[in-house]
N, C-alpha and C positions, 0 to 999 in steps of 0.2 A: 249762213245768210241765205234766207229763203229767196228762190229765183234769181241767183246772183247774175246770171245773164241780162236781167233788165238793169242792172247797176252799171252799165258801161256804154259808151257812145259808139258810134260808128267807126271811130279811130282806134277803139280798144282801150281807151282812157276811161277811168273809173269818174262817174258822174259826181258833182257834189251832192252828197247825202249825210245823214246822220251816221252812216256806217263808214264813211270814207276816212275820217280822221282816226277812228280807232284801227282800222286795218293798216293805215300808215305806220301808227305808233308801234303795232305788233311787228310789222316788217322792220322797222328800224331795231327793234330790240332783238330781233333774230339775228340781224347782220352783226350787231355788236356782240352777242353770244358767240356768233361764228368766228369773228376775229379774236375774242379771247381764248376761244378753246382750240383753235387751228392747230397749235403745237402738241395738243395732248390728245389728238385723233386716236391713238393706239389705246389708250387708257379708256376712252369713252366708247368704243366699239368693240371692246374685248368682253365677250358674253360667255358666261359659265356654260349655257347649254351648247353653244358652238365649240367650246373648247373639249367638252365631254364627248361631243360627237367626233371631233378629230381625233381624240385620243383611243375612241372606239375603232375607227378606221385602222389607226395604227396598229392596235392590237390584233386586228382581224388579218393584217398583212403578215404579222409575225406567224400566224399558224400555218 
């Protein structure tokens, strides 16, 4: 959103505009996704590159 700071009033609330409804829709969807995946956090944040780096650290400690 270009110049997002112009989309808010003095109280920090988003002004009525063509951007407001889509922004609210996206935020609602993100909350729903968060609720649905909350119990699966480990699976979602388990990254190959981080596991590989951790294994490398363990191997270096063994030396």
